[in-house]
C-alpha positions as CSV (number, residue, x, y, z in Angstrom):
1,M,28.1,5.2,-8.4
2,T,25.6,7.0,-6.2
3,G,22.6,5.0,-7.3
4,A,21.0,7.8,-9.4
5,E,21.0,5.5,-12.4
6,H,18.7,3.1,-10.5
7,T,15.7,5.4,-10.2
8,P,13.0,3.9,-12.4
9,A,12.5,5.8,-15.7
10,G,9.9,8.5,-15.5
11,A,9.7,8.3,-11.7
12,S,11.1,11.7,-10.8
13,G,9.7,14.8,-9.1
14,A,6.1,14.7,-8.2
15,A,5.6,11.2,-9.6
16,R,8.4,9.7,-7.5
17,R,7.1,11.4,-4.4
18,I,3.7,9.7,-5.0
19,E,5.5,6.3,-5.4
20,L,7.5,6.7,-2.2
21,T,4.5,8.0,-0.3
22,T,2.5,4.9,-1.4
23,G,5.3,2.5,-0.7
24,L,6.0,3.9,2.8
25,A,2.3,3.9,3.7
26,R,2.0,0.2,2.7
27,V,5.0,-0.7,4.8
28,E,3.7,1.3,7.7
29,E,0.4,-0.5,7.5
30,R,2.2,-3.9,7.4
31,I,4.2,-3.0,10.5
32,A,1.1,-1.8,12.3
33,R,-0.8,-5.0,11.5
34,A,2.2,-7.2,12.6
35,C,2.5,-5.3,15.8
36,A,-1.1,-5.7,16.5
37,A,-0.9,-9.4,15.8
38,A,2.1,-9.7,18.1
39,D,0.3,-7.6,20.8
40,R,3.1,-5.1,20.6
41,A,2.9,-1.3,20.5
42,R,3.7,0.2,17.1
43,E,6.4,2.4,18.7
44,D,8.3,-0.7,19.8
45,V,9.4,-1.3,16.2
46,T,11.7,1.1,14.2
47,L,11.6,1.2,10.5
48,V,15.0,1.6,8.9
49,V,14.8,2.3,5.2
50,V,17.6,0.6,3.2
51,S,18.3,3.2,0.5
52,K,21.0,1.3,-1.3
53,T,21.2,1.9,-5.1
54,Y,18.7,4.8,-4.8
55,P,19.7,8.4,-5.0
56,A,19.9,11.0,-2.2
57,E,16.8,12.7,-3.7
58,D,14.8,9.7,-2.6
59,V,16.2,10.0,0.9
60,R,15.2,13.6,1.0
61,I,11.7,12.8,-0.1
62,L,11.3,10.1,2.5
63,A,12.8,12.4,5.2
64,D,10.2,14.9,4.3
65,L,7.6,12.2,4.8
66,G,8.9,11.6,8.3
67,V,11.5,8.8,7.9
68,R,14.6,9.4,10.0
69,Q,16.5,6.1,9.9
70,F,18.3,5.0,6.8
71,A,20.7,2.1,6.1
72,E,23.4,1.4,3.5
73,N,25.6,-1.6,2.8
74,R,28.4,-0.1,0.7
75,D,30.6,2.5,2.1
76,Q,31.3,4.5,-1.1
77,E,27.7,5.0,-1.8
78,A,26.8,5.6,1.8
79,A,29.5,8.2,2.4
80,A,28.4,10.2,-0.6
81,K,24.7,10.0,0.2
82,A,25.2,10.9,3.9
83,A,27.2,13.9,2.8
84,A,24.6,15.0,0.3
85,C,22.0,14.8,3.1
86,A,24.1,16.2,5.9
87,D,21.7,19.1,6.5
88,L,18.9,16.6,7.4
89,P,18.4,15.2,11.0
90,L,19.0,11.6,10.0
91,T,20.4,8.5,11.6
92,W,22.6,6.3,9.4
93,H,23.0,2.5,9.9
94,F,25.7,0.6,8.1
95,V,24.4,-2.9,7.4
96,G,26.9,-4.5,5.0
97,Q,30.0,-6.5,5.6
98,L,32.6,-4.1,6.9
99,Q,36.3,-4.4,6.0
100,R,38.8,-2.8,8.3
101,N,40.1,-0.4,5.6
102,K,36.7,1.1,5.4
103,V,36.3,1.8,9.2
104,R,37.6,5.4,9.1
105,S,35.1,6.3,6.3
106,V,32.2,4.5,7.9
107,L,32.7,6.2,11.3
108,G,32.5,9.5,9.5
109,Y,28.7,9.1,9.1
110,A,27.4,5.9,10.7
111,D,25.6,6.0,14.0
112,Y,25.0,2.3,14.0
113,V,27.0,-0.6,12.6
114,H,24.9,-3.8,12.4
115,S,27.6,-6.1,11.0
116,V,30.2,-6.5,13.7
117,D,31.4,-10.1,13.4
118,R,35.0,-10.4,14.5
119,V,37.3,-9.2,17.3
120,R,39.8,-7.6,14.8
121,L,37.0,-5.4,13.5
122,V,36.1,-4.4,17.1
123,S,39.7,-3.2,17.6
124,A,39.6,-1.1,14.4
125,L,36.3,0.4,15.2
126,S,37.3,1.3,18.8
127,A,40.6,2.9,17.7
128,E,38.8,5.1,15.1
129,A,36.0,6.0,17.5
130,V,38.5,7.1,20.1
131,R,40.6,9.0,17.5
132,R,37.5,10.9,16.5
133,G,36.4,11.6,20.1
134,R,32.8,10.9,18.9
135,A,29.8,9.7,20.8
136,P,30.0,5.9,21.3
137,L,29.3,3.9,18.2
138,E,26.3,1.7,18.5
139,C,27.4,-1.8,17.5
140,L,25.2,-4.9,16.7
141,I,26.6,-8.3,16.6
142,Q,25.7,-10.0,13.3
143,V,24.7,-13.6,13.9
144,A,25.1,-16.1,11.1
145,L,22.5,-18.8,12.0
146,E,23.6,-21.0,9.1
147,K,26.8,-21.7,11.1
148,E,24.8,-23.8,13.5
149,S,24.3,-26.2,10.5
150,G,28.1,-26.3,9.9
151,L,27.9,-23.9,6.9
152,G,29.9,-20.9,6.0
153,A,28.4,-17.4,6.0
154,A,28.9,-15.6,2.7
155,R,27.2,-12.5,4.1
156,G,29.3,-12.4,7.3
157,G,28.4,-13.0,10.9
158,V,29.5,-15.1,13.8
159,A,28.2,-18.4,15.0
160,P,25.7,-18.2,17.9
161,D,28.1,-19.8,20.3
162,A,30.6,-17.0,19.6
163,V,28.3,-14.2,20.4
164,D,29.3,-14.0,24.1
165,E,33.1,-13.7,23.3
166,L,32.4,-10.9,20.8
167,A,30.1,-9.1,23.1
168,D,32.7,-9.1,25.8
169,A,35.3,-7.6,23.4
170,L,32.8,-4.9,22.4
171,A,31.9,-4.1,26.0
172,E,35.5,-3.6,26.9
173,A,36.4,-1.5,23.8
174,P,36.5,2.3,24.3
175,G,34.3,4.3,22.1
176,L,31.9,1.4,21.4
177,R,28.5,0.3,22.8
178,V,26.9,-3.1,22.5
179,A,23.5,-2.3,21.1
180,G,22.2,-5.8,20.3
181,V,22.1,-8.4,17.6
182,M,21.3,-8.6,13.9
183,T,20.6,-11.4,11.4
184,V,19.5,-12.0,7.9
185,A,17.2,-15.0,7.4
186,P,19.5,-17.8,6.1
187,L,19.2,-19.2,2.6
188,E,20.8,-22.5,3.6
189,G,20.9,-24.7,6.6
190,A,18.3,-25.6,9.2
191,Y,16.5,-22.3,8.9
192,A,16.4,-22.0,5.1
193,G,12.8,-21.1,4.1
194,S,11.8,-20.6,7.7
195,P,12.4,-17.0,8.6
196,G,10.1,-17.1,11.5
197,A,12.1,-19.9,13.1
198,A,15.3,-18.1,12.4
199,F,14.1,-14.9,14.0
200,E,12.8,-16.9,17.0
201,R,16.4,-18.3,17.4
202,L,17.8,-14.8,17.2
203,G,15.4,-13.8,20.0
204,E,16.8,-16.5,22.2
205,I,20.3,-15.2,21.4
206,S,19.2,-11.7,22.2
207,R,17.8,-12.7,25.6
208,G,21.0,-14.4,26.5
209,L,23.0,-11.3,25.5
210,R,20.7,-9.1,27.5
211,A,21.3,-11.3,30.6
212,R,24.9,-10.3,30.3
213,I,24.5,-6.8,29.0
214,P,21.1,-5.4,29.8
215,A,21.4,-2.4,27.6
216,A,21.9,-4.5,24.5
217,T,18.2,-4.4,23.6
218,M,18.2,-4.0,19.8
219,V,17.1,-6.9,17.6
220,S,17.6,-6.0,14.0
221,A,15.8,-8.6,11.8
222,G,13.3,-8.7,9.0
223,M,13.3,-7.2,5.5
224,S,10.7,-6.5,2.9
225,A,9.7,-10.1,2.5
226,D,9.7,-11.2,6.1
227,L,9.2,-8.2,8.3
228,E,6.0,-9.7,9.8
229,E,7.8,-12.8,11.0
230,A,10.5,-10.7,12.5
231,I,8.1,-8.5,14.4
232,L,6.3,-11.5,15.8
233,A,9.6,-12.9,17.0
234,G,10.5,-9.6,18.8
235,A,12.5,-7.5,16.3
236,T,12.9,-3.9,17.4
237,H,14.3,-2.8,14.0
238,V,13.2,-3.9,10.6
239,R,15.4,-3.1,7.5
240,V,13.2,-2.5,4.5
241,G,14.3,-1.4,1.1
242,S,12.3,-2.6,-2.0
243,A,8.9,-2.5,-0.3
244,V,9.4,1.2,0.2
245,L,11.5,2.3,-2.7
246,G,10.4,-0.2,-5.3
247,V,12.2,-3.0,-7.1
248,R,14.8,-2.0,-9.6
249,P,13.7,-3.1,-13.2
250,A,15.7,-5.9,-14.7
251,L,18.4,-4.6,-17.1
252,G,18.3,-5.5,-20.8
């Protein structure tokens, strides 16, 4: 499934372009306001549009509107969409949980992987990056803040106290580069319902990582519902899907 079925009925062609132009403008305004409130320059924050479940045609429209950074969380959809847009000057981010058997495919299109969360995955990514002889893969360590509350992490990620060990493994792995950290605001644990506090904690973790690896400056945090809190806490990249592309209508 490429996501074409998910385009809202009647929202094709010129009408869809208007929808995307409007959604993008609203998100850009929100980012600009948040940057101003945080006393940060607008260019300090990169918008990454999460195009999952939406078709390559939407990516093309957004690219024509100036968007260059796109993210996907499922390899099958991402690989097909990246191939369909291979003629465009885009940067692709993989943000979903990554299984080792998908590494070869993901490294065929992804410039960034935001979800590195275990040493065995580091080894697989490194081996494939070296095999391809490609530019270093930019890797972000996914931090599961709920693990500080003794909870599991259904969406993946390492506990904050395991970040240093994973960073060291990444730093030593050929073909990879430690780019920074990523998190999703937890739904459980001490930070549940408090995305601002969660992102502040990620900022602390980021500062600790940068003390060890100064080039690891990326902080990927914030989505459609909480991008303002993320920017206030220092996010350098916000991952926004529905606020740009629209919410898929409920089925049935």
